[in-house]
C-alpha positions in Angstrom: -89.7 153.3 86.6 -89.4 156.7 84.8 -92.8 156.1 83.1 -94.5 155.3 86.4 -93.0 158.5 87.9 -94.1 160.4 84.7 -97.7 159.2 85.0 -97.8 160.0 88.8 -96.4 163.5 88.1 -99.0 164.0 85.3 -101.9 163.2 87.7 -100.5 165.3 90.5 -99.7 168.3 88.3 -103.2 168.1 86.7 -104.8 168.1 90.1 -102.8 171.0 91.5 -103.4 173.1 88.3 -107.2 172.3 88.5 -107.4 172.9 92.2 -105.7 176.3 92.3 -107.7 177.4 89.3 -111.1 176.5 90.6 -110.5 177.5 94.2 -109.1 180.8 93.1 -112.2 181.4 91.0 -114.5 180.8 94.0 -115.8 183.9 95.8 -113.6 184.7 98.8 -116.3 184.4 101.3 -116.8 180.7 100.3 -113.2 179.5 100.5 -110.2 179.8 102.7 -107.7 182.6 102.0 -105.1 181.4 99.4 -101.4 182.1 99.2 -100.2 183.5 95.9 -100.1 180.5 93.6 -98.7 181.9 90.3 -95.4 180.0 90.6 -97.2 176.8 91.7 -99.6 177.0 88.8 -96.9 177.7 86.2 -94.7 174.8 87.6 -97.7 172.5 87.5 -98.6 173.4 83.9 -95.0 172.9 82.7 -94.7 169.7 84.6 -97.9 168.4 83.1 -96.7 169.1 79.6 -93.3 167.4 80.3 -94.8 164.3 81.9 -97.4 164.1 79.1 -94.5 163.8 76.6 -93.1 160.6 78.2 -95.4 158.3 76.2 -94.1 159.9 73.0 -90.5 159.3 74.1 -91.5 155.6 74.8 -92.9 155.2 71.3 -89.8 157.0 69.8 -87.5 154.6 71.6 -89.5 151.6 70.4 -89.3 152.8 66.8 -85.6 153.5 67.1 -84.9 150.0 68.4 -87.3 148.0 66.3 -87.1 149.8 63.0 -83.5 151.0 63.3 -84.5 154.6 62.8 -82.4 157.5 63.7 -83.3 159.3 66.9 -84.6 162.3 64.9 -86.7 160.2 62.5 -88.1 158.1 65.4 -89.1 161.2 67.3 -90.7 162.7 64.2 -92.7 159.5 63.5 -93.7 159.3 67.2 -95.0 162.9 67.2 -96.9 162.9 63.8 -97.5 159.3 62.9 -99.9 158.2 65.7 -102.6 159.5 67.9 -100.5 159.7 71.0 -98.0 162.1 69.4 -100.8 164.3 67.9 -102.5 164.4 71.3 -99.3 165.5 72.9 -98.9 168.3 70.3 -102.5 169.4 71.2 -101.5 169.4 74.9 -98.5 171.7 74.1 -100.8 174.1 72.1 -103.5 174.2 74.8 -100.9 174.7 77.5 -99.5 177.7 75.6 -103.0 179.2 75.3 -103.4 178.7 79.1 -100.3 180.7 79.7 -101.5 183.5 77.4 -105.0 183.7 78.8 -104.6 182.5 82.4 -106.1 185.8 83.8 -109.3 185.0 82.0 -110.8 182.4 84.5 -113.7 181.2 82.4 -111.5 180.7 79.3 -108.9 178.9 81.4 -111.5 176.5 82.8 -112.7 175.7 79.2 -109.1 175.3 77.9 -108.3 173.0 80.9 -111.2 170.7 79.9 -109.7 170.6 76.3 -106.3 169.8 77.8 -107.8 166.9 79.8 -109.5 165.7 76.6 -106.2 165.7 74.8 -104.5 163.8 77.7 -107.4 161.3 77.6 -106.6 160.7 73.9 -103.2 159.3 74.9 -104.7 156.7 77.3 -105.0 152.9 76.7 -108.8 153.2 77.1 -109.0 155.6 74.1 -106.8 153.4 71.9 -108.6 150.2 72.8 -112.3 151.4 73.2 -112.4 154.3 70.7 -114.8 157.2 71.4 -116.4 155.4 74.4 -113.0 154.8 76.0 -111.9 158.4 75.3 -115.0 160.0 76.8 -115.0 157.7 79.9 -111.3 158.4 80.5 -111.9 162.1 80.1 -114.8 161.9 82.6 -112.6 159.9 85.0 -109.6 162.1 84.8 -111.6 165.4 85.0 -113.7 164.3 88.0 -110.6 163.1 89.8 -108.6 166.2 89.1 -111.3 168.5 90.3 -111.9 166.6 93.5 -108.3 165.9 94.3 -107.1 169.3 93.2 -109.5 171.2 95.5 -108.4 169.0 98.4 -104.7 169.6 97.7 -105.2 173.3 97.1 -107.2 173.8 100.3 -104.8 171.8 102.4 -101.5 173.1 101.0 -102.1 176.5 99.5 -104.5 178.1 102.1 -103.2 180.8 104.4 -105.7 180.0 107.2 -109.0 178.2 108.0 -111.2 181.3 107.6 -114.5 180.6 105.9 -113.9 176.8 106.2 -117.5 176.1 107.2 -118.7 178.0 104.1 -116.2 176.1 102.0 -117.4 172.7 103.3 -121.1 173.5 102.6 -120.5 173.4 98.8 -117.4 171.2 98.6 -118.7 168.2 100.6 -121.6 167.4 98.4 -119.5 168.2 95.3 -116.8 165.8 96.5 -119.3 163.0 97.1 -120.7 163.4 93.6 -117.2 163.6 92.0 -116.1 160.4 94.0 -119.1 158.5 92.7 -118.3 159.6 89.2 -114.7 158.5 89.6 -115.8 155.2 91.0 -118.4 154.4 88.2 -116.1 155.5 85.4 -113.2 153.6 87.0 -115.3 150.4 87.1 -116.3 150.8 83.4 -112.6 151.2 82.5 -111.5 148.3 84.6 -114.0 145.8 83.1 -112.0 145.9 79.8 -108.8 144.6 81.6 -110.1 142.7 84.6 -113.8 141.4 84.5 -115.5 141.6 87.8 -115.7 137.8 88.0 -112.0 137.5 87.7 -111.1 140.3 90.1 -109.8 138.0 92.8 -108.1 135.7 90.3 -106.0 138.7 89.0 -104.4 139.1 92.5 -101.8 136.4 91.5 -100.4 138.8 88.8 -98.6 142.1 89.1 -101.4 144.0 87.4 -104.0 142.6 89.8 -101.9 143.3 92.8 -101.4 146.9 91.8 -105.2 147.2 91.2 -105.9 145.7 94.6 -103.5 148.1 96.3 -105.1 151.1 94.7 -108.6 150.0 95.8 -107.5 149.3 99.4 -105.9 152.7 99.7 -109.3 154.1 98.9 -110.5 152.9 102.4 -108.3 155.3 104.4 -109.1 157.9 101.9 -112.8 157.4 102.6 -112.0 157.6 106.3 -110.4 161.0 105.8 -113.3 162.1 103.5 -115.8 161.4 106.3 -113.6 163.0 108.9 -112.9 166.2 107.0 -116.3 166.5 105.5 -118.6 165.6 108.5 -116.7 165.5 111.8 -114.6 168.6 111.1 -117.8 170.5 110.3 -119.3 169.6 113.7 -116.0 170.5 115.5 -115.9 173.9 113.8 -119.4 174.6 115.0 -118.2 174.1 118.6 -114.6 175.5 118.1 -114.6 178.3 115.5 -110.8 178.7 116.1 -110.1 175.0 115.1 -107.7 174.6 112.2 -108.7 171.6 110.0 -105.8 172.0 107.5 -103.4 169.5 109.0 -106.0 166.8 108.7 -106.6 167.8 105.0 -102.9 167.6 104.4 -102.9 164.0 105.7 -105.7 163.2 103.3 -103.6 164.7 100.6 -100.8 162.3 101.4 -103.1 159.3 101.0 -104.4 160.8 97.7 -100.8 161.0 96.4 -100.3 157.3 97.3 -103.5 156.4 95.4 -102.1 158.4 92.4 -98.8 156.5 92.6 -100.7 153.2 92.7 -102.7 154.3 89.6 -99.5 155.2 87.8 -98.0 151.8 88.7 -101.2 150.2 87.3 -101.0 152.2 84.1 -97.5 150.9 83.4 -98.1 147.2 84.3 -98.8 144.7 81.6 -102.5 143.8 81.6 -103.4 140.1 82.0 -104.5 138.1 79.0 -105.9 135.1 80.9 -106.9 134.3 84.4 -106.6 131.1 86.5 -108.9 130.5 89.4 -107.0 131.0 92.7 -107.8 128.7 95.7 -109.3 130.6 98.5 -108.5 129.3 102.0 -109.9 131.2 105.0 -107.9 130.7 108.1 -108.3 132.2 111.6 -105.0 134.0 111.2 -106.1 135.6 107.9 -109.4 136.6 109.4 -107.7 138.2 112.3 -105.3 140.0 110.0 -108.1 141.4 108.0 -110.1 142.5 111.1 -107.0 144.1 112.5 -106.5 146.0 109.2 -110.0 147.2 109.1 -109.8 148.2 112.8 -106.6 150.2 112.2 -108.3 152.1 109.4 -111.1 152.9 111.8 -108.6 154.2 114.4 -107.8 157.0 111.9 -111.1 158.7 112.9 -110.7 157.8 116.5 -107.2 159.5 116.8 -108.8 162.7 115.5 -111.7 162.6 118.0 -109.1 162.0 120.8 -107.1 164.9 119.5 -104.0 162.9 119.0 -101.3 164.2 116.4 -102.6 164.0 112.9 -99.6 161.9 111.9 -100.9 159.1 114.1 -104.1 158.9 112.1 -102.2 158.7 108.9 -100.0 155.9 110.3 -103.0 153.9 111.5 -104.8 154.3 108.1 -101.8 153.2 106.0 -100.8 150.4 108.3 -104.4 149.1 108.3 -104.4 149.3 104.5 -101.2 147.3 104.4 -102.4 144.6 106.7 -105.6 144.2 104.7 -103.6 144.1 101.4 -101.4 141.3 102.9 -104.4 139.4 104.1 -106.2 139.4 100.8 -103.1 138.4 98.9 -102.6 135.4 101.1 -106.2 134.1 100.9 
């Protein structure tokens, strides 16, 4: 459980760090006003380093138990005797440089990319697929951190909705591009663990169930992306005083759940063989699936009917849950 939490915090801290850095570097007339985020940035950076060290702790415990090494010798071997430990040392070094040069925005952005490259080097993709896996994981992690980070920063760190129209004009197309990049790189990474032809067959295993949950949670996330990127823009054109931040915060909650599902997936044993699962479509299952999809659609309808934003979140998550249950019981 601690390793799932560690991966989740690593994703979240990376996103918060990236979002406040990039949004803060954007000209003021093209973004909402931001609260002072120095403490948030420092906490995110420290948290990222700490969570990135958990894989080293895991290796150290394994060496201590299997090779009967002392705690100090196991930790030393874990840090210097494998790529994960060396990558973590690189993370610590780059994070220290970010603290020293954080006022230099361009240098901080470059160092952040090096930080993400070091984090990608600790991934399963890098260890199993070499350079191709490393670069794909780096692309996946960077694109997700930029997209998610800007959403979280805009939703939780903004003072007001001033300049939101100008913000959406550049962020909406960027978000669509980054989402496609995340999707394509994620599919490339997935094919090494679950071939596309065995995707449904994997649902009988914990890894496949975690993968399915992650993918289903993307549906309400897409609903919020459409809502906050298209419908909000139209509403702002008619109501300049409208505040879209509550809806963006609800999108942030769904994003955090997707990150939690990703962390669970990263810490679940990958399947080595697949058995074909019988698929039985019944009227009850079809009704359950349609109800789930309709509930996700109600997410947008609640916004248009000006109901509390929490209602939309509940509809979206309940719809995802119903669809998840329907697919698992096929």
